[in-house]
LUMLUMDREN-2810 file (N, C-alpha, C; in Angstrom, 1 decimal):
<atoms>
<atom><aa>X</aa><ch>A</ch><at>N</at><xx>-23.3</xx><yy>-1.8</yy><zz>133.6</zz></atom>
<atom><aa>X</aa><ch>A</ch><at>CA</at><xx>-22.4</xx><yy>-2.7</yy><zz>132.8</zz></atom>
<atom><aa>X</aa><ch>A</ch><at>C</at><xx>-21.4</xx><yy>-3.4</yy><zz>133.8</zz></atom>
<atom><aa>X</aa><ch>A</ch><at>N</at><xx>-21.3</xx><yy>-4.7</yy><zz>133.5</zz></atom>
<atom><aa>X</aa><ch>A</ch><at>CA</at><xx>-20.3</xx><yy>-5.4</yy><zz>134.3</zz></atom>
<atom><aa>X</aa><ch>A</ch><at>C</at><xx>-19.8</xx><yy>-6.6</yy><zz>133.6</zz></atom>
<atom><aa>X</aa><ch>A</ch><at>N</at><xx>-18.7</xx><yy>-7.1</yy><zz>134.1</zz></atom>
<atom><aa>X</aa><ch>A</ch><at>CA</at><xx>-18.0</xx><yy>-8.3</yy><zz>133.5</zz></atom>
<atom><aa>X</aa><ch>A</ch><at>C</at><xx>-18.0</xx><yy>-9.4</yy><zz>134.5</zz></atom>
<atom><aa>X</aa><ch>A</ch><at>N</at><xx>-18.4</xx><yy>-10.6</yy><zz>134.1</zz></atom>
<atom><aa>X</aa><ch>A</ch><at>CA</at><xx>-18.3</xx><yy>-11.7</yy><zz>135.0</zz></atom>
<atom><aa>X</aa><ch>A</ch><at>C</at><xx>-17.9</xx><yy>-13.0</yy><zz>134.2</zz></atom>
<atom><aa>X</aa><ch>A</ch><at>N</at><xx>-16.8</xx><yy>-13.6</yy><zz>134.7</zz></atom>
<atom><aa>X</aa><ch>A</ch><at>CA</at><xx>-16.2</xx><yy>-14.8</yy><zz>134.1</zz></atom>
<atom><aa>X</aa><ch>A</ch><at>C</at><xx>-16.0</xx><yy>-14.6</yy><zz>132.6</zz></atom>
<atom><aa>X</aa><ch>A</ch><at>N</at><xx>-15.5</xx><yy>-13.4</yy><zz>132.2</zz></atom>
<atom><aa>X</aa><ch>A</ch><at>CA</at><xx>-15.2</xx><yy>-13.2</yy><zz>130.8</zz></atom>
<atom><aa>X</aa><ch>A</ch><at>C</at><xx>-16.3</xx><yy>-12.7</yy><zz>129.9</zz></atom>
<atom><aa>X</aa><ch>A</ch><at>N</at><xx>-17.5</xx><yy>-12.7</yy><zz>130.5</zz></atom>
<atom><aa>X</aa><ch>A</ch><at>CA</at><xx>-18.7</xx><yy>-12.2</yy><zz>129.7</zz></atom>
<atom><aa>X</aa><ch>A</ch><at>C</at><xx>-19.0</xx><yy>-10.8</yy><zz>130.2</zz></atom>
<atom><aa>X</aa><ch>A</ch><at>N</at><xx>-19.4</xx><yy>-9.9</yy><zz>129.2</zz></atom>
<atom><aa>X</aa><ch>A</ch><at>CA</at><xx>-19.7</xx><yy>-8.6</yy><zz>129.5</zz></atom>
<atom><aa>X</aa><ch>A</ch><at>C</at><xx>-21.2</xx><yy>-8.4</yy><zz>129.4</zz></atom>
<atom><aa>X</aa><ch>A</ch><at>N</at><xx>-21.8</xx><yy>-7.6</yy><zz>130.3</zz></atom>
<atom><aa>X</aa><ch>A</ch><at>CA</at><xx>-23.2</xx><yy>-7.5</yy><zz>130.4</zz></atom>
<atom><aa>X</aa><ch>A</ch><at>C</at><xx>-23.6</xx><yy>-6.0</yy><zz>130.4</zz></atom>
<atom><aa>X</aa><ch>A</ch><at>N</at><xx>-24.5</xx><yy>-5.6</yy><zz>129.6</zz></atom>
<atom><aa>X</aa><ch>A</ch><at>CA</at><xx>-25.1</xx><yy>-4.3</yy><zz>129.7</zz></atom>
<atom><aa>X</aa><ch>A</ch><at>C</at><xx>-26.6</xx><yy>-4.5</yy><zz>129.9</zz></atom>
<atom><aa>X</aa><ch>A</ch><at>N</at><xx>-27.1</xx><yy>-4.4</yy><zz>131.2</zz></atom>
<atom><aa>X</aa><ch>A</ch><at>CA</at><xx>-28.4</xx><yy>-4.8</yy><zz>131.5</zz></atom>
<atom><aa>X</aa><ch>A</ch><at>C</at><xx>-29.1</xx><yy>-3.7</yy><zz>132.4</zz></atom>
<atom><aa>X</aa><ch>A</ch><at>N</at><xx>-30.3</xx><yy>-3.9</yy><zz>132.7</zz></atom>
<atom><aa>X</aa><ch>A</ch><at>CA</at><xx>-31.0</xx><yy>-3.1</yy><zz>133.7</zz></atom>
<atom><aa>X</aa><ch>A</ch><at>C</at><xx>-31.6</xx><yy>-1.8</yy><zz>133.1</zz></atom>
<atom><aa>X</aa><ch>A</ch><at>N</at><xx>-32.1</xx><yy>-1.8</yy><zz>131.9</zz></atom>
<atom><aa>X</aa><ch>A</ch><at>CA</at><xx>-32.6</xx><yy>-0.6</yy><zz>131.2</zz></atom>
<atom><aa>X</aa><ch>A</ch><at>C</at><xx>-33.9</xx><yy>-0.1</yy><zz>131.8</zz></atom>
<atom><aa>X</aa><ch>A</ch><at>N</at><xx>-34.6</xx><yy>-0.9</yy><zz>132.5</zz></atom>
<atom><aa>X</aa><ch>A</ch><at>CA</at><xx>-35.9</xx><yy>-0.4</yy><zz>133.2</zz></atom>
<atom><aa>X</aa><ch>A</ch><at>C</at><xx>-36.8</xx><yy>0.3</yy><zz>132.3</zz></atom>
<atom><aa>X</aa><ch>A</ch><at>N</at><xx>-37.1</xx><yy>-0.3</yy><zz>131.1</zz></atom>
<atom><aa>X</aa><ch>A</ch><at>CA</at><xx>-38.1</xx><yy>0.3</yy><zz>130.2</zz></atom>
<atom><aa>X</aa><ch>A</ch><at>C</at><xx>-37.6</xx><yy>1.3</yy><zz>129.3</zz></atom>
<atom><aa>X</aa><ch>A</ch><at>N</at><xx>-36.3</xx><yy>1.7</yy><zz>129.3</zz></atom>
<atom><aa>X</aa><ch>A</ch><at>CA</at><xx>-35.8</xx><yy>2.7</yy><zz>128.4</zz></atom>
<atom><aa>X</aa><ch>A</ch><at>C</at><xx>-34.7</xx><yy>2.1</yy><zz>127.5</zz></atom>
<atom><aa>X</aa><ch>A</ch><at>N</at><xx>-34.8</xx><yy>0.9</yy><zz>127.1</zz></atom>
<atom><aa>X</aa><ch>A</ch><at>CA</at><xx>-33.8</xx><yy>0.2</yy><zz>126.3</zz></atom>
<atom><aa>X</aa><ch>A</ch><at>C</at><xx>-33.5</xx><yy>0.9</yy><zz>125.0</zz></atom>
<atom><aa>X</aa><ch>A</ch><at>N</at><xx>-34.6</xx><yy>1.5</yy><zz>124.4</zz></atom>
<atom><aa>X</aa><ch>A</ch><at>CA</at><xx>-34.4</xx><yy>2.1</yy><zz>123.1</zz></atom>
<atom><aa>X</aa><ch>A</ch><at>C</at><xx>-33.4</xx><yy>3.2</yy><zz>123.1</zz></atom>
<atom><aa>X</aa><ch>A</ch><at>N</at><xx>-33.4</xx><yy>3.9</yy><zz>124.2</zz></atom>
<atom><aa>X</aa><ch>A</ch><at>CA</at><xx>-32.4</xx><yy>5.1</yy><zz>124.4</zz></atom>
<atom><aa>X</aa><ch>A</ch><at>C</at><xx>-31.0</xx><yy>4.6</yy><zz>124.8</zz></atom>
<atom><aa>X</aa><ch>A</ch><at>N</at><xx>-31.0</xx><yy>3.7</yy><zz>125.8</zz></atom>
<atom><aa>X</aa><ch>A</ch><at>CA</at><xx>-29.7</xx><yy>3.3</yy><zz>126.4</zz></atom>
<atom><aa>X</aa><ch>A</ch><at>C</at><xx>-29.0</xx><yy>2.2</yy><zz>125.7</zz></atom>
<atom><aa>X</aa><ch>A</ch><at>N</at><xx>-29.7</xx><yy>1.2</yy><zz>125.1</zz></atom>
<atom><aa>X</aa><ch>A</ch><at>CA</at><xx>-29.0</xx><yy>0.0</yy><zz>124.6</zz></atom>
<atom><aa>X</aa><ch>A</ch><at>C</at><xx>-27.9</xx><yy>0.3</yy><zz>123.6</zz></atom>
<atom><aa>X</aa><ch>A</ch><at>N</at><xx>-28.1</xx><yy>1.2</yy><zz>122.6</zz></atom>
<atom><aa>X</aa><ch>A</ch><at>CA</at><xx>-27.0</xx><yy>1.5</yy><zz>121.7</zz></atom>
<atom><aa>X</aa><ch>A</ch><at>C</at><xx>-25.7</xx><yy>2.1</yy><zz>122.4</zz></atom>
<atom><aa>X</aa><ch>A</ch><at>N</at><xx>-26.0</xx><yy>3.0</yy><zz>123.3</zz></atom>
<atom><aa>X</aa><ch>A</ch><at>CA</at><xx>-24.9</xx><yy>3.7</yy><zz>124.0</zz></atom>
<atom><aa>X</aa><ch>A</ch><at>C</at><xx>-24.2</xx><yy>2.7</yy><zz>124.9</zz></atom>
<atom><aa>X</aa><ch>A</ch><at>N</at><xx>-24.9</xx><yy>1.9</yy><zz>125.7</zz></atom>
<atom><aa>X</aa><ch>A</ch><at>CA</at><xx>-24.3</xx><yy>1.0</yy><zz>126.6</zz></atom>
<atom><aa>X</aa><ch>A</ch><at>C</at><xx>-23.6</xx><yy>-0.1</yy><zz>125.8</zz></atom>
<atom><aa>X</aa><ch>A</ch><at>N</at><xx>-24.1</xx><yy>-0.5</yy><zz>124.7</zz></atom>
<atom><aa>X</aa><ch>A</ch><at>CA</at><xx>-23.4</xx><yy>-1.5</yy><zz>123.8</zz></atom>
<atom><aa>X</aa><ch>A</ch><at>C</at><xx>-22.1</xx><yy>-1.0</yy><zz>123.3</zz></atom>
<atom><aa>X</aa><ch>A</ch><at>N</at><xx>-22.1</xx><yy>0.3</yy><zz>123.0</zz></atom>
<atom><aa>X</aa><ch>A</ch><at>CA</at><xx>-20.9</xx><yy>1.0</yy><zz>122.5</zz></atom>
<atom><aa>X</aa><ch>A</ch><at>C</at><xx>-19.9</xx><yy>1.0</yy><zz>123.7</zz></atom>
<atom><aa>X</aa><ch>A</ch><at>N</at><xx>-20.3</xx><yy>1.4</yy><zz>124.9</zz></atom>
<atom><aa>X</aa><ch>A</ch><at>CA</at><xx>-19.4</xx><yy>1.5</yy><zz>126.0</zz></atom>
<atom><aa>X</aa><ch>A</ch><at>C</at><xx>-18.9</xx><yy>0.1</yy><zz>126.4</zz></atom>
<atom><aa>X</aa><ch>A</ch><at>N</at><xx>-19.7</xx><yy>-0.9</yy><zz>126.3</zz></atom>
<atom><aa>X</aa><ch>A</ch><at>CA</at><xx>-19.3</xx><yy>-2.3</yy><zz>126.5</zz></atom>
<atom><aa>X</aa><ch>A</ch><at>C</at><xx>-18.2</xx><yy>-2.7</yy><zz>125.5</zz></atom>
<atom><aa>X</aa><ch>A</ch><at>N</at><xx>-18.4</xx><yy>-2.4</yy><zz>124.3</zz></atom>
<atom><aa>X</aa><ch>A</ch><at>CA</at><xx>-17.4</xx><yy>-2.7</yy><zz>123.3</zz></atom>
<atom><aa>X</aa><ch>A</ch><at>C</at><xx>-16.1</xx><yy>-2.0</yy><zz>123.6</zz></atom>
<atom><aa>X</aa><ch>A</ch><at>N</at><xx>-16.1</xx><yy>-0.8</yy><zz>124.0</zz></atom>
<atom><aa>X</aa><ch>A</ch><at>CA</at><xx>-14.9</xx><yy>-0.1</yy><zz>124.4</zz></atom>
<atom><aa>X</aa><ch>A</ch><at>C</at><xx>-14.3</xx><yy>-0.7</yy><zz>125.6</zz></atom>
<atom><aa>X</aa><ch>A</ch><at>N</at><xx>-15.1</xx><yy>-1.2</yy><zz>126.5</zz></atom>
<atom><aa>X</aa><ch>A</ch><at>CA</at><xx>-14.6</xx><yy>-1.9</yy><zz>127.7</zz></atom>
<atom><aa>X</aa><ch>A</ch><at>C</at><xx>-13.8</xx><yy>-3.2</yy><zz>127.3</zz></atom>
<atom><aa>X</aa><ch>A</ch><at>N</at><xx>-14.4</xx><yy>-3.9</yy><zz>126.3</zz></atom>
<atom><aa>X</aa><ch>A</ch><at>CA</at><xx>-13.7</xx><yy>-5.2</yy><zz>125.8</zz></atom>
<atom><aa>X</aa><ch>A</ch><at>C</at><xx>-12.4</xx><yy>-4.8</yy><zz>125.2</zz></atom>
<atom><aa>X</aa><ch>A</ch><at>N</at><xx>-12.4</xx><yy>-3.7</yy><zz>124.5</zz></atom>
<atom><aa>X</aa><ch>A</ch><at>CA</at><xx>-11.1</xx><yy>-3.2</yy><zz>123.9</zz></atom>
<atom><aa>X</aa><ch>A</ch><at>C</at><xx>-10.1</xx><yy>-2.6</yy><zz>124.8</zz></atom>
<atom><aa>X</aa><ch>A</ch><at>N</at><xx>-10.6</xx><yy>-2.5</yy><zz>126.1</zz></atom>
<atom><aa>X</aa><ch>A</ch><at>CA</at><xx>-9.8</xx><yy>-1.9</yy><zz>127.2</zz></atom>
<atom><aa>X</aa><ch>A</ch><at>C</at><xx>-9.5</xx><yy>-0.4</yy><zz>126.9</zz></atom>
<atom><aa>X</aa><ch>A</ch><at>N</at><xx>-10.4</xx><yy>0.3</yy><zz>126.3</zz></atom>
<atom><aa>X</aa><ch>A</ch><at>CA</at><xx>-10.3</xx><yy>1.7</yy><zz>126.0</zz></atom>
<atom><aa>X</aa><ch>A</ch><at>C</at><xx>-10.7</xx><yy>2.5</yy><zz>127.3</zz></atom>
<atom><aa>X</aa><ch>A</ch><at>N</at><xx>-9.9</xx><yy>3.4</yy><zz>127.7</zz></atom>
<atom><aa>X</aa><ch>A</ch><at>CA</at><xx>-10.3</xx><yy>4.2</yy><zz>128.9</zz></atom>
<atom><aa>X</aa><ch>A</ch><at>C</at><xx>-11.6</xx><yy>5.0</yy><zz>128.7</zz></atom>
<atom><aa>X</aa><ch>A</ch><at>N</at><xx>-12.0</xx><yy>5.3</yy><zz>127.5</zz></atom>
<atom><aa>X</aa><ch>A</ch><at>CA</at><xx>-13.2</xx><yy>6.0</yy><zz>127.2</zz></atom>
<atom><aa>X</aa><ch>A</ch><at>C</at><xx>-14.5</xx><yy>5.1</yy><zz>127.6</zz></atom>
<atom><aa>X</aa><ch>A</ch><at>N</at><xx>-14.2</xx><yy>3.9</yy><zz>128.0</zz></atom>
<atom><aa>X</aa><ch>A</ch><at>CA</at><xx>-15.4</xx><yy>3.0</yy><zz>128.3</zz></atom>
<atom><aa>X</aa><ch>A</ch><at>C</at><xx>-15.9</xx><yy>3.3</yy><zz>129.7</zz></atom>
<atom><aa>X</aa><ch>A</ch><at>N</at><xx>-15.2</xx><yy>4.0</yy><zz>130.5</zz></atom>
<atom><aa>X</aa><ch>A</ch><at>CA</at><xx>-15.7</xx><yy>4.3</yy><zz>131.9</zz></atom>
<atom><aa>X</aa><ch>A</ch><at>C</at><xx>-17.0</xx><yy>5.2</yy><zz>131.8</zz></atom>
<atom><aa>X</aa><ch>A</ch><at>N</at><xx>-17.9</xx><yy>4.8</yy><zz>132.7</zz></atom>
<atom><aa>X</aa><ch>A</ch><at>CA</at><xx>-19.1</xx><yy>5.6</yy><zz>132.8</zz></atom>
<atom><aa>X</aa><ch>A</ch><at>C</at><xx>-19.7</xx><yy>5.4</yy><zz>134.2</zz></atom>
<atom><aa>X</aa><ch>A</ch><at>N</at><xx>-20.8</xx><yy>6.1</yy><zz>134.4</zz></atom>
<atom><aa>X</aa><ch>A</ch><at>CA</at><xx>-21.5</xx><yy>6.0</yy><zz>135.7</zz></atom>
<atom><aa>X</aa><ch>A</ch><at>C</at><xx>-22.1</xx><yy>4.6</yy><zz>135.8</zz></atom>
<atom><aa>X</aa><ch>A</ch><at>N</at><xx>-22.4</xx><yy>3.9</yy><zz>134.7</zz></atom>
<atom><aa>X</aa><ch>A</ch><at>CA</at><xx>-23.1</xx><yy>2.7</yy><zz>134.7</zz></atom>
<atom><aa>X</aa><ch>A</ch><at>C</at><xx>-22.2</xx><yy>1.5</yy><zz>135.0</zz></atom>
<atom><aa>X</aa><ch>A</ch><at>N</at><xx>-20.8</xx><yy>1.7</yy><zz>135.1</zz></atom>
<atom><aa>X</aa><ch>A</ch><at>CA</at><xx>-19.9</xx><yy>0.6</yy><zz>135.5</zz></atom>
<atom><aa>X</aa><ch>A</ch><at>C</at><xx>-20.3</xx><yy>0.1</yy><zz>136.9</zz></atom>
<atom><aa>X</aa><ch>A</ch><at>N</at><xx>-20.4</xx><yy>-1.1</yy><zz>137.1</zz></atom>
<atom><aa>X</aa><ch>A</ch><at>CA</at><xx>-20.7</xx><yy>-1.7</yy><zz>138.4</zz></atom>
<atom><aa>X</aa><ch>A</ch><at>C</at><xx>-20.1</xx><yy>-3.1</yy><zz>138.6</zz></atom>
<atom><aa>X</aa><ch>A</ch><at>N</at><xx>-20.1</xx><yy>-3.5</yy><zz>139.8</zz></atom>
<atom><aa>X</aa><ch>A</ch><at>CA</at><xx>-19.7</xx><yy>-4.9</yy><zz>140.1</zz></atom>
<atom><aa>X</aa><ch>A</ch><at>C</at><xx>-20.9</xx><yy>-5.9</yy><zz>139.7</zz></atom>
<atom><aa>X</aa><ch>A</ch><at>N</at><xx>-20.5</xx><yy>-7.1</yy><zz>139.5</zz></atom>
<atom><aa>X</aa><ch>A</ch><at>CA</at><xx>-21.6</xx><yy>-8.1</yy><zz>139.2</zz></atom>
<atom><aa>X</aa><ch>A</ch><at>C</at><xx>-22.6</xx><yy>-8.1</yy><zz>140.3</zz></atom>
<atom><aa>X</aa><ch>A</ch><at>N</at><xx>-23.9</xx><yy>-8.4</yy><zz>140.0</zz></atom>
<atom><aa>X</aa><ch>A</ch><at>CA</at><xx>-24.9</xx><yy>-8.5</yy><zz>141.1</zz></atom>
<atom><aa>X</aa><ch>A</ch><at>C</at><xx>-24.6</xx><yy>-9.7</yy><zz>142.0</zz></atom>
<atom><aa>X</aa><ch>A</ch><at>N</at><xx>-25.1</xx><yy>-9.6</yy><zz>143.2</zz></atom>
<atom><aa>X</aa><ch>A</ch><at>CA</at><xx>-25.0</xx><yy>-10.8</yy><zz>144.1</zz></atom>
<atom><aa>X</aa><ch>A</ch><at>C</at><xx>-25.9</xx><yy>-11.9</yy><zz>143.6</zz></atom>
<atom><aa>X</aa><ch>A</ch><at>N</at><xx>-25.5</xx><yy>-13.1</yy><zz>143.9</zz></atom>
<atom><aa>X</aa><ch>A</ch><at>CA</at><xx>-26.3</xx><yy>-14.2</yy><zz>143.5</zz></atom>
<atom><aa>X</aa><ch>A</ch><at>C</at><xx>-27.5</xx><yy>-14.3</yy><zz>144.4</zz></atom>
<atom><aa>X</aa><ch>A</ch><at>N</at><xx>-28.6</xx><yy>-14.9</yy><zz>143.9</zz></atom>
<atom><aa>X</aa><ch>A</ch><at>CA</at><xx>-29.8</xx><yy>-15.1</yy><zz>144.7</zz></atom>
<atom><aa>X</aa><ch>A</ch><at>C</at><xx>-29.7</xx><yy>-16.3</yy><zz>145.6</zz></atom>
<atom><aa>X</aa><ch>A</ch><at>N</at><xx>-29.9</xx><yy>-16.2</yy><zz>146.9</zz></atom>
<atom><aa>X</aa><ch>A</ch><at>CA</at><xx>-29.8</xx><yy>-17.3</yy><zz>147.8</zz></atom>
<atom><aa>X</aa><ch>A</ch><at>C</at><xx>-30.6</xx><yy>-18.5</yy><zz>147.3</zz></atom>
<atom><aa>X</aa><ch>A</ch><at>N</at><xx>-30.1</xx><yy>-19.7</yy><zz>147.4</zz></atom>
<atom><aa>X</aa><ch>A</ch><at>CA</at><xx>-30.8</xx><yy>-21.0</yy><zz>147.1</zz></atom>
<atom><aa>X</aa><ch>A</ch><at>C</at><xx>-31.1</xx><yy>-21.1</yy><zz>145.7</zz></atom>
<atom><aa>X</aa><ch>A</ch><at>N</at><xx>-30.6</xx><yy>-20.3</yy><zz>144.8</zz></atom>
<atom><aa>X</aa><ch>A</ch><at>CA</at><xx>-30.9</xx><yy>-20.4</yy><zz>143.4</zz></atom>
<atom><aa>X</aa><ch>A</ch><at>C</at><xx>-29.6</xx><yy>-20.7</yy><zz>142.6</zz></atom>
<atom><aa>X</aa><ch>A</ch><at>N</at><xx>-29.4</xx><yy>-22.0</yy><zz>142.4</zz></atom>
<atom><aa>X</aa><ch>A</ch><at>CA</at><xx>-28.2</xx><yy>-22.5</yy><zz>141.7</zz></atom>
<atom><aa>X</aa><ch>A</ch><at>C</at><xx>-28.7</xx><yy>-23.2</yy><zz>140.5</zz></atom>
<atom><aa>X</aa><ch>A</ch><at>N</at><xx>-28.1</xx><yy>-22.8</yy><zz>139.3</zz></atom>
<atom><aa>X</aa><ch>A</ch><at>CA</at><xx>-28.4</xx><yy>-23.5</yy><zz>138.1</zz></atom>
<atom><aa>X</aa><ch>A</ch><at>C</at><xx>-29.7</xx><yy>-23.1</yy><zz>137.5</zz></atom>
<atom><aa>X</aa><ch>A</ch><at>N</at><xx>-30.5</xx><yy>-24.0</yy><zz>136.9</zz></atom>
<atom><aa>X</aa><ch>A</ch><at>CA</at><xx>-31.7</xx><yy>-23.7</yy><zz>136.3</zz></atom>
<atom><aa>X</aa><ch>A</ch><at>C</at><xx>-32.8</xx><yy>-23.2</yy><zz>137.3</zz></atom>
<atom><aa>X</aa><ch>A</ch><at>N</at><xx>-33.5</xx><yy>-22.1</yy><zz>137.0</zz></atom>
<atom><aa>X</aa><ch>A</ch><at>CA</at><xx>-34.5</xx><yy>-21.6</yy><zz>138.0</zz></atom>
<atom><aa>X</aa><ch>A</ch><at>C</at><xx>-35.8</xx><yy>-22.4</yy><zz>137.9</zz></atom>
<atom><aa>X</aa><ch>A</ch><at>N</at><xx>-35.8</xx><yy>-23.4</yy><zz>138.8</zz></atom>
<atom><aa>X</aa><ch>A</ch><at>CA</at><xx>-36.9</xx><yy>-24.4</yy><zz>138.8</zz></atom>
<atom><aa>X</aa><ch>A</ch><at>C</at><xx>-38.3</xx><yy>-23.8</yy><zz>139.1</zz></atom>
<atom><aa>X</aa><ch>A</ch><at>N</at><xx>-38.3</xx><yy>-22.6</yy><zz>139.7</zz></atom>
<atom><aa>X</aa><ch>A</ch><at>CA</at><xx>-39.5</xx><yy>-22.0</yy><zz>140.2</zz></atom>
<atom><aa>X</aa><ch>A</ch><at>C</at><xx>-40.2</xx><yy>-21.2</yy><zz>139.1</zz></atom>
<atom><aa>X</aa><ch>A</ch><at>N</at><xx>-39.5</xx><yy>-20.8</yy><zz>138.0</zz></atom>
<atom><aa>X</aa><ch>A</ch><at>CA</at><xx>-40.1</xx><yy>-20.0</yy><zz>137.0</zz></atom>
<atom><aa>X</aa><ch>A</ch><at>C</at><xx>-41.4</xx><yy>-20.6</yy><zz>136.3</zz></atom>
<atom><aa>X</aa><ch>A</ch><at>N</at><xx>-41.4</xx><yy>-21.9</yy><zz>136.0</zz></atom>
<atom><aa>X</aa><ch>A</ch><at>CA</at><xx>-42.6</xx><yy>-22.4</yy><zz>135.4</zz></atom>
<atom><aa>X</aa><ch>A</ch><at>C</at><xx>-43.8</xx><yy>-22.2</yy><zz>136.3</zz></atom>
<atom><aa>X</aa><ch>A</ch><at>N</at><xx>-43.6</xx><yy>-22.4</yy><zz>137.6</zz></atom>
<atom><aa>X</aa><ch>A</ch><at>CA</at><xx>-44.8</xx><yy>-22.2</yy><zz>138.5</zz></atom>
<atom><aa>X</aa><ch>A</ch><at>C</at><xx>-45.2</xx><yy>-20.7</yy><zz>138.6</zz></atom>
<atom><aa>X</aa><ch>A</ch><at>N</at><xx>-44.3</xx><yy>-19.8</yy><zz>138.6</zz></atom>
<atom><aa>X</aa><ch>A</ch><at>CA</at><xx>-44.6</xx><yy>-18.4</yy><zz>138.5</zz></atom>
<atom><aa>X</aa><ch>A</ch><at>C</at><xx>-45.4</xx><yy>-18.0</yy><zz>137.2</zz></atom>
<atom><aa>X</aa><ch>A</ch><at>N</at><xx>-44.9</xx><yy>-18.5</yy><zz>136.1</zz></atom>
<atom><aa>X</aa><ch>A</ch><at>CA</at><xx>-45.5</xx><yy>-18.2</yy><zz>134.8</zz></atom>
<atom><aa>X</aa><ch>A</ch><at>C</at><xx>-46.9</xx><yy>-18.8</yy><zz>134.8</zz></atom>
<atom><aa>X</aa><ch>A</ch><at>N</at><xx>-47.1</xx><yy>-20.0</yy><zz>135.3</zz></atom>
<atom><aa>X</aa><ch>A</ch><at>CA</at><xx>-48.5</xx><yy>-20.5</yy><zz>135.4</zz></atom>
<atom><aa>X</aa><ch>A</ch><at>C</at><xx>-49.4</xx><yy>-19.7</yy><zz>136.2</zz></atom>
<atom><aa>X</aa><ch>A</ch><at>N</at><xx>-48.9</xx><yy>-19.2</yy><zz>137.3</zz></atom>
<atom><aa>X</aa><ch>A</ch><at>CA</at><xx>-49.7</xx><yy>-18.3</yy><zz>138.2</zz></atom>
<atom><aa>X</aa><ch>A</ch><at>C</at><xx>-50.0</xx><yy>-17.0</yy><zz>137.5</zz></atom>
<atom><aa>X</aa><ch>A</ch><at>N</at><xx>-49.1</xx><yy>-16.4</yy><zz>136.7</zz></atom>
<atom><aa>X</aa><ch>A</ch><at>CA</at><xx>-49.4</xx><yy>-15.2</yy><zz>135.9</zz></atom>
<atom><aa>X</aa><ch>A</ch><at>C</at><xx>-50.4</xx><yy>-15.5</yy><zz>134.8</zz></atom>
<atom><aa>X</aa><ch>A</ch><at>N</at><xx>-50.3</xx><yy>-16.6</yy><zz>134.2</zz></atom>
<atom><aa>X</aa><ch>A</ch><at>CA</at><xx>-51.3</xx><yy>-17.0</yy><zz>133.1</zz></atom>
<atom><aa>X</aa><ch>A</ch><at>C</at><xx>-52.7</xx><yy>-17.1</yy><zz>133.7</zz></atom>
<atom><aa>X</aa><ch>A</ch><at>N</at><xx>-52.8</xx><yy>-17.8</yy><zz>134.9</zz></atom>
<atom><aa>X</aa><ch>A</ch><at>CA</at><xx>-54.1</xx><yy>-18.0</yy><zz>135.5</zz></atom>
<atom><aa>X</aa><ch>A</ch><at>C</at><xx>-54.6</xx><yy>-16.6</yy><zz>135.9</zz></atom>
<atom><aa>X</aa><ch>A</ch><at>N</at><xx>-53.8</xx><yy>-15.7</yy><zz>136.4</zz></atom>
<atom><aa>X</aa><ch>A</ch><at>CA</at><xx>-54.2</xx><yy>-14.4</yy><zz>136.8</zz></atom>
<atom><aa>X</aa><ch>A</ch><at>C</at><xx>-54.8</xx><yy>-13.6</yy><zz>135.6</zz></atom>
<atom><aa>X</aa><ch>A</ch><at>N</at><xx>-54.0</xx><yy>-13.7</yy><zz>134.5</zz></atom>
<atom><aa>X</aa><ch>A</ch><at>CA</at><xx>-54.5</xx><yy>-13.0</yy><zz>133.3</zz></atom>
<atom><aa>X</aa><ch>A</ch><at>C</at><xx>-55.8</xx><yy>-13.6</yy><zz>132.8</zz></atom>
<atom><aa>X</aa><ch>A</ch><at>N</at><xx>-55.9</xx><yy>-14.9</yy><zz>132.8</zz></atom>
<atom><aa>X</aa><ch>A</ch><at>CA</at><xx>-57.2</xx><yy>-15.5</yy><zz>132.4</zz></atom>
<atom><aa>X</aa><ch>A</ch><at>C</at><xx>-58.3</xx><yy>-15.1</yy><zz>133.3</zz></atom>
<atom><aa>X</aa><ch>A</ch><at>N</at><xx>-58.1</xx><yy>-15.1</yy><zz>134.6</zz></atom>
<atom><aa>X</aa><ch>A</ch><at>CA</at><xx>-59.1</xx><yy>-14.8</yy><zz>135.6</zz></atom>
<atom><aa>X</aa><ch>A</ch><at>C</at><xx>-59.6</xx><yy>-13.3</yy><zz>135.4</zz></atom>
<atom><aa>X</aa><ch>A</ch><at>N</at><xx>-58.7</xx><yy>-12.4</yy><zz>135.2</zz></atom>
<atom><aa>X</aa><ch>A</ch><at>CA</at><xx>-59.0</xx><yy>-11.0</yy><zz>135.0</zz></atom>
<atom><aa>X</aa><ch>A</ch><at>C</at><xx>-59.7</xx><yy>-10.7</yy><zz>133.6</zz></atom>
<atom><aa>X</aa><ch>A</ch><at>N</at><xx>-59.3</xx><yy>-11.5</yy><zz>132.7</zz></atom>
<atom><aa>X</aa><ch>A</ch><at>CA</at><xx>-59.9</xx><yy>-11.3</yy><zz>131.3</zz></atom>
<atom><aa>X</aa><ch>A</ch><at>C</at><xx>-61.1</xx><yy>-12.0</yy><zz>131.0</zz></atom>
<atom><aa>X</aa><ch>A</ch><at>N</at><xx>-61.7</xx><yy>-12.7</yy><zz>131.9</zz></atom>
<atom><aa>X</aa><ch>A</ch><at>CA</at><xx>-62.9</xx><yy>-13.6</yy><zz>131.6</zz></atom>
<atom><aa>X</aa><ch>A</ch><at>C</at><xx>-64.2</xx><yy>-12.8</yy><zz>131.6</zz></atom>
<atom><aa>X</aa><ch>A</ch><at>N</at><xx>-64.2</xx><yy>-11.5</yy><zz>132.0</zz></atom>
<atom><aa>X</aa><ch>A</ch><at>CA</at><xx>-65.4</xx><yy>-10.8</yy><zz>132.1</zz></atom>
<atom><aa>X</aa><ch>A</ch><at>C</at><xx>-65.8</xx><yy>-10.1</yy><zz>130.8</zz></atom>
</atoms>
């Protein structure tokens, strides 16, 4: 959980969102209300920015096309 420019984020569930999302949402709400009970092991600083990635991620359409082609190639048998 972190805050950046006034926005609060509860991210990084790594496949276990059904378990963690309600609890981290609750903790994030407490953080917004400035309740001391909001502190948890999941409090962190905002992640570092990705070098050379400013604004809209222009490279994602190319990556998605590559994944679609890979799926098509593997599923054609």
